[in-house]
gemmi code that builds the backbone of each chain (N, CA, C; Angstrom):
import gemmi

chains = {
    "A": [
        ("MET", (-2.183, -13.499, -18.107), (-3.704, -14.183, -16.858), (-4.658, -13.566, -16.831)),
        ("SER", (-5.745, -13.973, -17.135), (-7.094, -13.338, -17.319), (-7.458, -13.120, -16.143)),
        ("GLU", (-7.586, -14.704, -15.345), (-8.455, -14.482, -14.466), (-7.278, -14.965, -13.316)),
        ("GLU", (-7.614, -14.517, -12.251), (-7.212, -15.112, -10.757), (-6.893, -16.385, -10.136)),
        ("LEU", (-5.771, -16.444, -9.654), (-5.571, -17.879, -9.195), (-5.375, -17.668, -7.533)),
        ("ILE", (-5.878, -18.904, -7.202), (-5.982, -18.794, -5.294), (-5.064, -19.656, -5.286)),
        ("PHE", (-4.228, -19.826, -4.053), (-3.920, -20.886, -3.236), (-3.967, -21.029, -1.789)),
        ("HIS", (-4.401, -21.889, -1.463), (-4.726, -21.848, -0.041), (-4.002, -22.641, 0.926)),
        ("PHE", (-3.435, -22.725, 2.089), (-2.861, -23.428, 2.639), (-3.241, -23.431, 4.017)),
        ("GLN", (-2.946, -24.463, 4.629), (-3.117, -24.506, 6.398), (-1.572, -24.702, 7.202)),
        ("VAL", (-1.194, -23.440, 7.898), (-0.034, -23.929, 8.152), (-0.078, -24.337, 9.807)),
        ("ASP", (0.665, -25.283, 9.883), (0.632, -26.309, 10.860), (1.512, -25.367, 11.881)),
        ("GLY", (1.092, -25.505, 13.230), (1.669, -24.505, 14.272), (2.797, -25.278, 15.125)),
        ("ASP", (2.254, -26.724, 14.756), (3.069, -27.760, 15.990), (4.756, -27.763, 15.680)),
        ("ASP", (5.235, -27.762, 14.538), (6.554, -27.718, 14.553), (7.486, -27.051, 13.650)),
        ("PHE", (8.139, -26.372, 14.545), (9.066, -25.266, 13.970), (10.102, -25.629, 12.835)),
        ("THR", (10.399, -26.991, 12.598), (11.582, -27.337, 11.655), (10.807, -27.232, 10.580)),
        ("SER", (9.198, -27.603, 10.399), (8.715, -27.716, 9.138), (8.031, -26.620, 8.714)),
        ("ALA", (8.065, -25.376, 8.979), (7.225, -24.049, 8.861), (8.226, -24.052, 7.642)),
        ("GLY", (7.283, -23.290, 6.683), (8.059, -22.965, 5.254), (7.705, -23.367, 4.165)),
        ("GLN", (7.232, -24.985, 4.539), (6.365, -25.782, 3.452), (5.429, -24.931, 2.459)),
        ("ALA", (4.803, -24.017, 3.182), (3.478, -23.267, 2.387), (4.482, -22.533, 1.255)),
        ("SER", (5.296, -21.771, 1.703), (5.986, -20.602, 1.118), (7.236, -21.446, 0.038)),
        ("ILE", (7.697, -22.446, 0.116), (8.554, -23.066, -0.781), (7.441, -23.961, -2.295)),
        ("GLN", (6.071, -24.218, -1.324), (4.918, -24.631, -2.347), (4.747, -23.355, -3.608)),
        ("ILE", (4.445, -22.269, -2.778), (4.449, -21.120, -3.650), (5.114, -20.809, -4.378)),
        ("LYS", (6.327, -20.801, -4.301), (7.629, -20.723, -5.002), (7.540, -21.723, -6.123)),
        ("LYS", (7.456, -22.540, -5.939), (7.158, -23.562, -6.988), (6.081, -23.366, -8.102)),
        ("ASN", (4.684, -22.892, -7.342), (3.738, -22.756, -8.196), (3.710, -21.601, -8.950)),
        ("LEU", (4.796, -20.179, -8.201), (4.732, -19.057, -9.198), (5.812, -19.367, -10.436)),
        ("ARG", (6.613, -20.419, -9.884), (7.776, -20.491, -10.948), (7.035, -21.410, -12.151)),
        ("ARG", (6.271, -21.726, -11.816), (5.358, -22.648, -13.220), (4.508, -21.724, -13.629)),
        ("LEU", (4.132, -20.875, -13.206), (3.035, -19.726, -13.852), (4.067, -18.630, -15.062)),
        ("GLY", (5.632, -18.983, -14.458), (6.550, -18.394, -15.381), (6.516, -16.924, -14.909)),
        ("LEU", (6.425, -16.276, -13.678), (6.454, -15.105, -13.336), (7.789, -14.569, -13.411)),
        ("ASP", (8.176, -13.470, -13.304), (9.748, -12.608, -12.960), (10.495, -13.281, -11.734)),
        ("PRO", (11.532, -13.773, -12.003), (12.168, -14.628, -10.398), (12.172, -13.071, -9.533)),
        ("GLU", (12.523, -12.420, -9.654), (12.560, -11.426, -8.597), (10.843, -10.894, -7.682)),
        ("THR", (10.213, -11.171, -8.402), (9.018, -10.842, -7.717), (8.757, -12.376, -7.190)),
        ("ILE", (8.890, -13.503, -7.782), (8.559, -14.530, -6.957), (9.207, -14.607, -5.909)),
        ("ARG", (10.737, -14.048, -5.698), (11.775, -14.130, -4.630), (11.042, -13.153, -3.630)),
        ("ARG", (10.340, -12.140, -3.808), (10.013, -10.824, -3.238), (8.573, -11.775, -2.136)),
        ("VAL", (7.808, -12.661, -3.152), (6.585, -12.842, -2.584), (7.341, -14.272, -1.721)),
        ("SER", (7.902, -14.798, -2.032), (8.077, -16.037, -1.313), (8.798, -15.625, 0.160)),
        ("ILE", (9.868, -14.612, 0.001), (10.600, -14.334, 1.121), (9.355, -13.902, 2.257)),
        ("ALA", (8.720, -13.018, 1.526), (7.431, -12.264, 2.423), (6.775, -13.457, 2.975)),
        ("MET", (6.377, -14.066, 2.669), (5.202, -15.140, 2.943), (6.162, -16.262, 3.717)),
        ("TYR", (7.239, -16.383, 3.439), (8.287, -17.425, 4.460), (8.440, -16.534, 5.878)),
        ("GLU", (8.793, -15.377, 5.865), (8.881, -14.660, 7.212), (7.389, -14.636, 7.924)),
        ("GLY", (6.489, -14.489, 7.250), (4.861, -14.713, 7.676), (4.819, -16.073, 8.398)),
        ("GLU", (5.001, -17.189, 7.787), (4.430, -18.337, 8.081), (5.412, -18.781, 9.265)),
        ("ILE", (7.090, -18.116, 9.082), (7.989, -18.543, 10.373), (7.040, -17.837, 11.709)),
        ("ASN", (6.828, -16.611, 11.491), (5.799, -15.832, 12.205), (4.711, -16.597, 13.313)),
        ("MET", (3.977, -17.043, 12.060), (2.622, -17.690, 12.698), (2.763, -18.781, 13.276)),
        ("VAL", (3.769, -19.629, 13.320), (4.549, -20.835, 13.703), (4.723, -20.644, 14.952)),
        ("ILE", (5.959, -19.365, 14.906), (6.374, -18.816, 16.193), (5.262, -18.389, 17.304)),
        ("HIS", (4.532, -17.326, 17.152), (3.857, -16.709, 17.781), (2.376, -17.202, 18.015)),
        ("ALA", (1.855, -17.689, 17.149), (0.355, -17.834, 16.913), (0.000, -19.479, 16.863)),
        ("GLY", (0.779, -20.531, 16.867), (0.576, -21.867, 16.733), (-0.135, -22.084, 15.486)),
        ("GLY", (0.396, -21.590, 14.284), (-0.100, -21.859, 12.867), (-1.315, -20.810, 12.400)),
        ("GLY", (-1.611, -21.405, 11.311), (-2.704, -20.368, 10.915), (-3.216, -20.847, 9.303)),
        ("GLU", (-3.615, -19.747, 8.492), (-4.107, -20.193, 7.239), (-3.330, -18.989, 6.240)),
        ("ALA", (-2.839, -19.548, 5.142), (-2.430, -18.294, 4.395), (-2.854, -18.686, 2.623)),
        ("ASP", (-3.251, -17.386, 2.265), (-4.027, -17.415, 0.705), (-3.109, -16.800, 0.096)),
        ("VAL", (-2.711, -16.909, -0.992), (-2.083, -16.370, -2.033), (-2.745, -16.113, -3.335)),
        ("LYS", (-3.152, -14.941, -3.550), (-3.748, -14.694, -4.815), (-2.902, -14.204, -5.825)),
        ("VAL", (-3.138, -14.770, -7.148), (-2.280, -14.212, -8.234), (-3.239, -13.385, -9.265)),
        ("CYS", (-3.247, -12.039, -9.418), (-3.754, -11.397, -10.285), (-3.074, -10.877, -11.477)),
        ("GLU", (-3.719, -10.060, -12.098), (-3.013, -9.978, -13.210), (-1.635, -8.282, -12.953)),
        ("SER", (-1.845, -7.758, -12.017), (-1.009, -6.685, -11.796), (-0.517, -7.012, -10.339)),
        ("TYR", (-0.956, -7.931, -9.650), (-0.133, -8.153, -8.366), (-0.710, -9.309, -8.129)),
        ("ILE", (0.476, -9.578, -6.646), (0.111, -10.914, -5.998), (-0.083, -10.488, -4.395)),
        ("GLU", (-1.273, -10.787, -4.085), (-1.451, -10.532, -2.635), (-1.530, -12.005, -1.916)),
        ("ILE", (-1.004, -11.634, -0.621), (-0.404, -12.801, 0.461), (-1.667, -12.460, 1.404)),
        ("ILE", (-2.289, -13.302, 1.907), (-3.230, -13.143, 3.364), (-2.797, -13.950, 4.494)),
        ("LEU", (-2.381, -13.669, 5.510), (-1.816, -14.810, 6.398), (-2.813, -14.530, 7.779)),
        ("LYS", (-3.379, -15.657, 8.196), (-4.442, -15.251, 9.220), (-4.357, -16.393, 10.555)),
        ("ASP", (-4.466, -15.945, 11.311), (-3.871, -16.557, 12.656), (-5.091, -16.277, 13.589)),
        ("ASN", (-5.264, -17.125, 14.744), (-6.029, -17.143, 15.894), (-5.002, -17.221, 16.781)),
        ("GLY", (-4.078, -16.298, 17.060), (-3.212, -16.178, 18.228), (-3.384, -15.339, 18.858)),
        ("PRO", (-2.363, -14.939, 19.702), (-2.605, -13.784, 21.035), (-2.894, -12.505, 20.555)),
        ("GLY", (-2.493, -12.065, 19.305), (-2.876, -10.629, 18.554), (-1.456, -9.889, 19.088)),
        ("ILE", (-1.059, -8.932, 18.258), (0.108, -8.116, 18.353), (-0.462, -6.884, 19.376)),
        ("LYS", (0.568, -6.742, 20.389), (0.188, -5.780, 21.506), (0.545, -4.081, 20.622)),
        ("ASN", (1.198, -4.069, 20.074), (1.747, -2.970, 19.726), (2.245, -3.151, 18.654)),
        ("ILE", (1.791, -2.660, 17.312), (2.350, -3.080, 15.848), (3.299, -1.990, 15.691)),
        ("GLU", (3.071, -0.742, 16.059), (4.360, -0.208, 15.677), (5.639, -0.526, 15.932)),
        ("GLN", (5.547, -1.019, 17.442), (6.912, -1.551, 18.371), (7.179, -2.735, 17.917)),
        ("ALA", (6.298, -3.560, 17.300), (6.823, -5.125, 16.186), (7.238, -4.667, 15.190)),
        ("MET", (6.745, -3.653, 14.795), (7.613, -3.299, 13.195), (8.911, -2.844, 13.302)),
        ("GLN", (9.182, -2.338, 14.425), (11.136, -1.968, 14.310), (11.634, -3.102, 14.111)),
        ("GLU", (13.049, -3.078, 13.406), (13.964, -3.899, 13.398), (14.368, -4.537, 14.806)),
        ("GLY", (14.688, -5.381, 15.116), (15.461, -5.906, 16.238), (14.517, -6.066, 17.448)),
        ("PHE", (13.234, -5.389, 17.283), (12.112, -5.918, 18.402), (11.596, -7.308, 18.192)),
        ("SER", (11.759, -8.129, 19.482), (11.224, -9.375, 19.288), (10.608, -9.930, 20.724)),
        ("THR", (9.534, -10.722, 20.684), (9.321, -11.472, 21.871), (9.254, -13.076, 21.592)),
        ("ALA", (10.140, -13.154, 20.653), (10.489, -14.765, 20.280), (11.386, -15.575, 21.178)),
        ("PRO", (10.854, -16.525, 21.724), (11.599, -17.353, 22.884), (13.017, -17.748, 22.578)),
        ("ASP", (13.868, -17.785, 23.589), (15.150, -18.328, 23.358), (15.614, -19.670, 22.162)),
        ("GLN", (14.789, -20.414, 22.670), (14.499, -21.751, 21.540), (14.713, -21.324, 20.283)),
        ("ILE", (13.686, -20.269, 19.851), (13.426, -20.222, 18.394), (14.888, -19.364, 17.887)),
        ("ARG", (15.339, -18.065, 18.456), (16.631, -17.550, 18.331), (17.531, -18.551, 18.313)),
        ("SER", (17.776, -19.490, 18.902), (18.777, -20.319, 18.708), (18.600, -21.402, 17.345)),
        ("LEU", (17.647, -21.179, 16.562), (17.511, -21.495, 15.689), (17.683, -20.963, 14.425)),
        ("GLY", (18.153, -19.298, 14.561), (18.365, -18.606, 13.325), (17.437, -17.374, 13.256)),
        ("PHE", (16.248, -17.819, 13.894), (14.858, -16.633, 13.969), (14.691, -16.012, 15.179)),
        ("GLY", (14.073, -15.333, 15.011), (13.253, -14.483, 16.263), (14.180, -13.474, 16.427)),
        ("ALA", (14.856, -12.973, 15.345), (15.583, -11.407, 15.700), (14.804, -10.430, 15.375)),
        ("GLY", (13.458, -10.268, 15.499), (13.352, -9.000, 15.330), (13.203, -8.627, 13.883)),
        ("MET", (13.578, -9.282, 13.012), (13.526, -8.994, 11.472), (12.233, -9.147, 10.549)),
        ("GLY", (11.539, -10.191, 10.686), (10.343, -10.771, 10.401), (9.646, -9.794, 9.557)),
        ("LEU", (8.982, -9.023, 10.790), (8.009, -8.018, 9.825), (8.607, -7.212, 9.268)),
        ("PRO", (9.612, -6.839, 9.717), (10.529, -5.637, 8.842), (10.606, -5.795, 7.461)),
        ("ASN", (11.277, -7.416, 7.576), (11.540, -8.132, 5.988), (10.179, -8.064, 5.357)),
        ("MET", (9.337, -8.392, 5.884), (7.969, -8.373, 5.183), (7.515, -7.080, 4.362)),
        ("LYS", (7.851, -6.124, 5.408), (7.548, -4.611, 4.573), (8.256, -4.608, 3.488)),
        ("ARG", (9.843, -4.680, 3.874), (10.889, -4.768, 2.800), (10.496, -5.285, 1.707)),
        ("TYR", (10.016, -6.629, 1.420), (9.990, -7.016, 0.282), (8.491, -7.036, -0.507)),
        ("THR", (7.989, -6.576, 0.040), (6.320, -6.126, -0.666), (6.011, -4.533, -0.882)),
        ("ASP", (5.047, -4.233, -1.913), (4.695, -2.755, -1.934), (4.029, -2.313, -1.154)),
        ("ASP", (2.738, -3.167, -0.568), (2.158, -3.104, 0.930), (1.872, -3.862, 1.201)),
        ("MET", (1.822, -3.666, 2.796), (1.390, -4.286, 3.840), (0.441, -3.812, 4.795)),
        ("LYS", (-0.765, -4.411, 5.080), (-1.239, -4.174, 6.683), (-1.657, -5.080, 7.343)),
        ("ILE", (-1.337, -4.741, 8.742), (-1.824, -5.735, 9.914), (-3.160, -5.085, 10.681)),
        ("GLU", (-3.895, -6.015, 10.625), (-5.384, -5.939, 11.435), (-4.573, -6.911, 12.467)),
        ("SER", (-4.733, -6.388, 13.838), (-4.841, -7.302, 15.056), (-5.570, -6.937, 16.128)),
        ("GLU", (-6.159, -7.942, 17.020), (-6.723, -7.890, 18.079), (-6.392, -8.699, 19.029)),
        ("LEU", (-6.283, -8.103, 20.156), (-5.501, -9.353, 21.485), (-6.459, -10.350, 21.602)),
        ("GLY", (-5.782, -11.428, 21.903), (-6.576, -12.502, 22.317), (-7.706, -13.217, 21.302)),
        ("LYS", (-7.509, -12.466, 20.011), (-8.288, -13.023, 19.028), (-7.449, -13.616, 17.545)),
        ("GLY", (-6.232, -12.812, 17.290), (-5.592, -13.279, 15.943), (-5.385, -11.875, 15.360)),
        ("THR", (-4.473, -12.090, 14.258), (-3.850, -11.301, 13.320), (-3.899, -11.621, 12.017)),
        ("ILE", (-4.470, -10.685, 11.245), (-4.477, -10.796, 9.757), (-3.379, -9.781, 9.190)),
        ("VAL", (-2.717, -10.360, 8.326), (-1.386, -9.794, 7.647), (-1.704, -9.695, 6.285)),
        ("THR", (-1.992, -8.586, 5.583), (-1.993, -8.536, 3.889), (-1.088, -7.774, 3.258)),
        ("MET", (-0.629, -8.907, 2.375), (0.622, -8.031, 1.678), (0.801, -7.996, 0.029)),
        ("ARG", (0.694, -6.998, -0.450), (0.585, -6.980, -2.050), (2.227, -6.688, -2.730)),
        ("VAL", (2.436, -7.562, -3.453), (3.755, -7.434, -4.346), (3.273, -7.124, -6.170)),
        ("ASN", (3.502, -6.109, -6.180), (2.937, -5.419, -7.574), (4.134, -6.430, -8.687)),
        ("ILE", (3.207, -6.696, -9.590), (3.847, -7.879, -11.228), (4.546, -6.692, -11.836)),
    ],
    "B": [
        ("MET", (34.158, -18.060, -9.499), (34.803, -19.066, -8.749), (33.844, -20.779, -9.088)),
        ("LYS", (34.214, -21.722, -9.537), (33.530, -22.750, -9.253), (33.131, -23.493, -7.557)),
        ("ILE", (32.215, -24.203, -7.683), (31.885, -24.886, -6.382), (32.813, -25.808, -6.176)),
        ("SER", (33.152, -26.776, -7.033), (34.533, -27.543, -6.897), (35.508, -26.840, -6.396)),
        ("GLN", (36.047, -25.554, -6.773), (37.290, -24.841, -6.218), (37.123, -24.135, -4.867)),
        ("MET", (35.913, -24.148, -4.551), (35.459, -23.573, -2.821), (35.805, -25.021, -2.192)),
        ("GLN", (35.177, -26.188, -2.949), (35.266, -27.089, -2.068), (36.874, -27.466, -1.781)),
        ("GLU", (37.604, -27.405, -2.831), (39.084, -27.295, -2.496), (39.647, -26.814, -1.440)),
        ("LEU", (39.445, -25.139, -1.854), (40.088, -24.525, -0.477), (39.479, -24.827, 0.634)),
        ("LEU", (38.382, -25.091, 0.275), (37.566, -25.273, 2.199), (37.881, -26.697, 2.822)),
        ("GLU", (38.676, -27.566, 1.883), (38.898, -28.917, 2.306), (37.561, -29.407, 2.694)),
        ("ALA", (36.635, -29.624, 1.781), (34.972, -29.765, 2.347), (34.540, -30.947, 1.501)),
        ("ARG", (33.880, -31.493, 2.380), (32.967, -32.927, 1.869), (31.848, -32.436, 1.308)),
        ("VAL", (31.575, -32.857, 0.047), (30.115, -32.570, -0.565), (29.079, -33.716, 0.016)),
        ("LEU", (27.961, -33.573, 0.136), (27.038, -34.575, 1.030), (25.951, -34.754, -0.050)),
        ("CYS", (25.582, -33.584, -1.023), (24.797, -33.863, -2.271), (24.784, -33.001, -3.109)),
        ("CYS", (24.086, -33.408, -4.431), (23.930, -32.487, -5.402), (25.431, -32.198, -6.015)),
        ("GLU", (26.210, -33.216, -5.837), (27.839, -33.002, -6.544), (27.415, -32.715, -8.178)),
        ("GLU", (26.849, -33.321, -8.852), (26.315, -32.773, -10.456), (26.477, -31.140, -10.630)),
        ("ASN", (26.265, -30.591, -9.342), (25.973, -29.397, -9.826), (27.384, -28.472, -9.192)),
        ("THR", (28.400, -29.263, -8.664), (29.418, -28.436, -8.532), (30.559, -27.801, -9.243)),
        ("ASP", (29.818, -28.204, -10.837), (30.819, -27.201, -11.766), (30.179, -25.759, -12.341)),
        ("ARG", (28.993, -25.529, -11.373), (28.520, -24.271, -11.700), (29.458, -23.182, -10.643)),
        ("HIS", (29.429, -22.038, -11.656), (30.095, -20.595, -10.824), (29.525, -20.049, -10.187)),
        ("VAL", (29.996, -19.315, -8.842), (29.522, -18.448, -8.118), (30.160, -17.245, -7.988)),
        ("TYR", (29.251, -16.139, -7.917), (30.228, -14.809, -7.964), (30.411, -14.275, -6.099)),
        ("SER", (29.679, -14.532, -5.473), (29.885, -13.895, -4.219), (29.170, -15.033, -3.217)),
        ("ALA", (29.297, -14.640, -1.987), (29.198, -15.563, -0.669), (28.570, -14.742, 0.313)),
        ("CYS", (27.849, -15.311, 1.451), (27.515, -14.882, 2.609), (27.749, -15.855, 3.666)),
        ("GLY", (28.723, -15.334, 4.646), (29.020, -16.416, 5.978), (27.480, -15.606, 7.190)),
        ("CYS", (26.709, -16.096, 7.549), (25.893, -15.924, 8.682), (25.121, -16.875, 9.647)),
        ("ASP", (24.945, -16.767, 10.655), (24.084, -17.696, 11.521), (22.696, -17.469, 11.755)),
        ("LEU", (22.411, -16.065, 11.171), (21.221, -15.578, 11.648), (20.485, -15.718, 10.456)),
        ("MET", (19.532, -16.492, 10.344), (18.883, -16.649, 8.949), (17.579, -15.295, 8.828)),
        ("SER", (17.393, -14.692, 10.005), (16.565, -13.569, 9.801), (17.377, -12.467, 8.607)),
        ("ASP", (18.553, -12.509, 9.412), (19.682, -11.622, 8.747), (19.735, -11.881, 7.217)),
        ("VAL", (20.060, -13.133, 6.734), (20.245, -13.824, 5.347), (18.990, -13.222, 4.863)),
        ("LEU", (17.487, -13.609, 5.025), (16.586, -13.132, 4.452), (16.700, -11.607, 4.326)),
        ("ALA", (17.103, -10.981, 5.230), (17.161, -9.359, 5.382), (17.959, -8.904, 4.355)),
        ("PHE", (19.243, -9.169, 4.060), (20.490, -8.361, 3.568), (21.182, -8.942, 2.336)),
        ("VAL", (20.879, -10.184, 2.071), (21.489, -10.952, 1.230), (20.836, -10.602, -0.210)),
        ("LYS", (21.571, -10.762, -1.097), (21.387, -10.065, -2.557), (21.885, -10.971, -3.605)),
        ("ASP", (21.829, -11.461, -4.452), (22.674, -12.124, -5.079), (23.769, -13.171, -4.991)),
        ("GLN", (23.807, -13.354, -3.291), (24.780, -14.342, -2.846), (24.337, -15.767, -3.177)),
        ("ALA", (25.086, -16.405, -3.956), (24.524, -17.563, -4.370), (25.223, -18.601, -3.017)),
        ("VAL", (25.970, -18.386, -2.335), (26.549, -18.986, -1.525), (26.491, -18.891, 0.323)),
        ("LEU", (25.865, -19.491, 1.039), (25.727, -19.554, 2.253), (27.200, -20.280, 3.235)),
        ("LEU", (27.743, -19.735, 4.025), (28.621, -20.568, 5.077), (27.984, -20.280, 6.524)),
        ("THR", (27.357, -21.310, 7.015), (27.209, -21.178, 8.187), (27.266, -22.542, 9.429)),
        ("GLY", (27.062, -21.984, 10.427), (26.949, -23.220, 11.480), (26.299, -23.173, 12.259)),
        ("LEU", (25.183, -23.016, 11.364), (23.902, -23.285, 11.870), (23.185, -24.701, 11.264)),
        ("VAL", (22.786, -25.570, 12.390), (22.050, -26.498, 11.261), (20.735, -27.365, 11.899)),
        ("ASN", (19.774, -26.921, 11.120), (18.282, -27.403, 11.212), (17.725, -27.009, 9.742)),
        ("PRO", (16.769, -27.419, 9.471), (15.864, -27.478, 8.155), (15.613, -26.089, 7.551)),
        ("GLN", (15.456, -25.110, 8.695), (14.920, -23.635, 7.957), (16.275, -22.835, 7.248)),
        ("VAL", (17.827, -23.615, 7.484), (18.967, -23.198, 6.939), (18.662, -23.765, 5.195)),
        ("ILE", (18.135, -24.705, 5.091), (17.966, -25.105, 3.660), (16.876, -24.385, 2.732)),
        ("ARG", (15.737, -24.159, 3.899), (14.690, -23.374, 3.301), (15.083, -21.921, 2.952)),
        ("THR", (16.066, -21.305, 3.815), (16.107, -20.272, 3.512), (16.754, -19.918, 2.519)),
        ("ALA", (17.962, -20.750, 2.372), (18.698, -20.802, 0.996), (17.967, -20.825, -0.108)),
        ("GLU", (16.943, -21.724, 0.046), (15.838, -21.804, -1.223), (15.348, -20.509, -1.337)),
        ("MET", (14.929, -20.154, -0.490), (13.961, -18.591, -0.647), (14.895, -17.789, -1.434)),
        ("MET", (16.151, -17.741, -0.968), (17.050, -16.422, -1.935), (17.898, -16.996, -2.919)),
        ("ASP", (17.625, -18.246, -3.591), (17.880, -18.384, -4.618), (19.319, -19.351, -4.807)),
        ("MET", (20.051, -19.734, -3.649), (21.133, -19.845, -3.334), (21.307, -21.299, -3.729)),
        ("ILE", (22.735, -21.575, -4.365), (22.889, -22.887, -5.059), (23.939, -23.900, -4.295)),
        ("CYS", (24.340, -23.329, -2.887), (25.235, -24.082, -2.472), (25.205, -23.413, -0.834)),
        ("VAL", (25.019, -24.583, 0.105), (25.413, -24.342, 1.628), (26.479, -24.764, 1.878)),
        ("VAL", (27.327, -23.968, 2.641), (28.713, -24.716, 3.277), (28.789, -24.626, 4.912)),
        ("PHE", (28.120, -25.886, 5.566), (28.308, -25.914, 6.934), (30.175, -26.029, 7.376)),
        ("VAL", (30.066, -25.118, 8.546), (31.614, -24.934, 8.929), (31.463, -25.518, 10.201)),
        ("ARG", (32.998, -25.356, 10.828), (33.040, -25.908, 11.993), (32.422, -27.700, 12.433)),
        ("SER", (32.807, -28.082, 11.068), (32.123, -29.692, 11.163), (31.043, -30.033, 11.520)),
        ("LYS", (29.913, -28.792, 11.139), (28.335, -29.390, 11.587), (27.733, -30.029, 10.449)),
        ("VAL", (27.418, -31.189, 10.750), (26.730, -32.181, 9.969), (25.268, -32.258, 9.847)),
        ("PRO", (24.727, -31.945, 8.369), (23.457, -31.807, 8.481), (22.486, -33.247, 8.742)),
        ("SER", (21.214, -33.087, 8.850), (20.548, -34.306, 9.599), (19.878, -34.889, 7.935)),
        ("GLN", (19.609, -35.738, 7.316), (19.219, -36.546, 6.338), (18.301, -35.808, 5.854)),
        ("GLU", (17.219, -35.485, 6.628), (16.047, -34.373, 6.296), (16.507, -33.417, 5.549)),
        ("MET", (17.230, -32.681, 6.140), (18.028, -31.556, 5.414), (18.596, -31.767, 4.252)),
        ("ILE", (19.406, -32.776, 3.846), (19.863, -33.272, 2.671), (18.745, -33.624, 1.514)),
        ("ASP", (17.974, -34.130, 2.090), (16.529, -34.541, 1.273), (16.150, -33.361, 0.555)),
        ("LEU", (15.816, -32.411, 1.743), (15.318, -30.908, 1.520), (16.339, -30.337, 0.209)),
        ("ALA", (17.561, -30.143, 0.376), (18.443, -29.660, -0.843), (18.613, -30.372, -1.856)),
        ("LYS", (17.932, -31.677, -2.011), (18.332, -32.677, -2.957), (17.336, -31.951, -4.138)),
        ("GLU", (16.031, -32.067, -3.286), (14.533, -31.442, -4.020), (14.752, -29.496, -4.795)),
        ("SER", (15.697, -29.129, -4.064), (16.043, -27.972, -5.065), (17.531, -27.609, -5.455)),
        ("GLY", (18.175, -28.938, -5.756), (19.738, -29.283, -6.111), (20.676, -28.174, -5.689)),
        ("ILE", (20.521, -28.021, -4.316), (21.313, -27.170, -3.671), (22.943, -27.970, -3.219)),
        ("VAL", (23.516, -27.482, -3.618), (24.737, -28.619, -2.865), (25.352, -27.988, -1.176)),
        ("LEU", (25.330, -29.195, -0.891), (25.632, -28.901, 0.565), (27.233, -29.714, 0.871)),
        ("MET", (28.040, -28.961, 1.712), (29.178, -29.241, 2.059), (29.488, -28.849, 3.550)),
        ("VAL", (30.606, -29.782, 3.942), (30.795, -29.591, 5.390), (32.484, -29.383, 5.302)),
        ("SER", (32.841, -28.101, 6.183), (34.087, -28.302, 6.368), (34.617, -27.953, 7.557)),
        ("ASP", (35.914, -28.522, 7.872), (36.311, -28.588, 9.549), (36.621, -27.213, 9.700)),
        ("LYS", (36.648, -26.065, 8.900), (36.929, -24.747, 8.658), (36.277, -23.953, 9.743)),
        ("ARG", (36.761, -22.930, 10.516), (35.508, -22.017, 11.200), (34.825, -21.207, 10.258)),
        ("LEU", (33.736, -20.257, 10.766), (33.089, -19.433, 9.897), (34.230, -18.185, 9.073)),
        ("TYR", (34.945, -17.920, 10.455), (35.738, -16.668, 9.924), (37.052, -16.894, 8.660)),
        ("GLU", (37.556, -18.157, 9.002), (38.777, -18.728, 8.297), (38.223, -19.032, 7.015)),
        ("ALA", (36.710, -19.800, 6.941), (36.031, -20.055, 5.599), (35.855, -18.888, 4.423)),
        ("CYS", (35.037, -17.770, 5.363), (35.098, -16.486, 4.477), (36.549, -16.110, 4.091)),
        ("GLY", (37.471, -15.994, 5.192), (38.660, -15.475, 4.612), (39.402, -16.329, 3.269)),
        ("LEU", (39.408, -17.623, 3.255), (40.057, -18.406, 2.325), (39.399, -18.047, 1.029)),
        ("LEU", (37.707, -17.956, 1.103), (37.175, -17.991, -0.275), (37.104, -16.245, -0.615)),
        ("TYR", (37.418, -15.100, 0.319), (37.520, -13.779, 0.294), (39.052, -13.717, -0.927)),
        ("THR", (39.903, -14.122, -0.117), (41.155, -14.084, -0.681), (41.865, -14.635, -1.892)),
        ("ASN", (40.818, -15.584, -2.066), (40.799, -16.172, -3.457), (40.156, -15.703, -4.579)),
        ("GLY", (39.436, -14.731, -4.358), (38.699, -14.360, -5.521), (37.403, -14.157, -5.424)),
        ("LEU", (36.461, -14.595, -4.229), (35.618, -14.777, -4.684), (34.977, -13.305, -3.339)),
        ("VAL", (34.670, -12.094, -4.048), (34.796, -11.147, -2.715), (33.077, -10.481, -2.900)),
        ("GLY", (32.443, -11.011, -3.438), (31.117, -10.836, -3.039), (30.390, -9.460, -3.702)),
        ("ASN", (29.470, -9.185, -3.129), (28.691, -7.779, -3.217), (28.764, -7.365, -1.830)),
        ("LYS", (28.449, -6.107, -2.167), (28.053, -5.188, -0.771), (27.074, -5.293, -0.015)),
        ("VAL", (26.933, -5.479, 0.979), (25.282, -5.428, 1.451), (24.371, -4.350, 1.333)),
        ("LYS", (23.111, -4.869, 0.727), (21.980, -3.823, 0.156), (21.073, -4.301, 1.091)),
        ("LYS", (20.176, -3.180, 1.427), (19.278, -3.470, 2.368), (17.901, -3.138, 1.870)),
    ],
}
model = gemmi.Model(1)
for chain_id, residues in chains.items():
    chain = gemmi.Chain(chain_id)
    for i, (resn, *xyz) in enumerate(residues, 1):
        res = gemmi.Residue()
        res.name, res.seqid = resn, gemmi.SeqId(i, " ")
        for name, pos in zip(("N", "CA", "C"), xyz):
            atom = gemmi.Atom()
            atom.name, atom.element = name, gemmi.Element(name[0])
            atom.pos, atom.b_iso = gemmi.Position(*pos), 0.0
            res.add_atom(atom)
        chain.add_residue(res)
    model.add_chain(chain)
structure = gemmi.Structure()
structure.add_model(model)
structure.setup_entities()
């Protein structure tokens, strides 16, 4: 693959049950590109968790996935409330998700730790009241 | 173990993708918390759960699973069945409880992998 490919998605924040559509689409796109299944799995799981987070906490946002020769970069951007304490948010089990989300099988404080677990590099930039940008990289 | 054998053991009803029930599976996981499925599952091709919402199917799709068994007679919506069809995921419903369903599969040879973090 000599040139990079960019996929852009709007993540709808109104409906939790539809969250994950962009990640499913990315998984299909990466399969078509013939990438290694484990790489595809890592990218799609990390993006899925991020997408779920955007819907739960930020009312949706935007997702960009850049496929380069040696890595895949996922950038998730939202205009939500921001993360008060990133270090705390990265701890497994820490969650500010409402009970309604927990009853759907999410919001157990595993999202951000999972995103870190499945990627080679993850950076969070967040400003209270303005939003959050999560940048993740998976090496190919 | 073939998915069709799981169906017999669990006295389950297949809701979609019956054509894939001759596929073999080697491990399974029983869980209602999708975040934990995403965190801890590795190479388990079957999910047994009592949770019913579209994210169950998306989680299974993300983890490359090929079969989801709904326990305690939980019935998925048509939207969920349609999502599963798109990915070729076999959906089944069993009257068994999660503990019993997992136990039946385990004692009949579907021993699964150790949890990997």
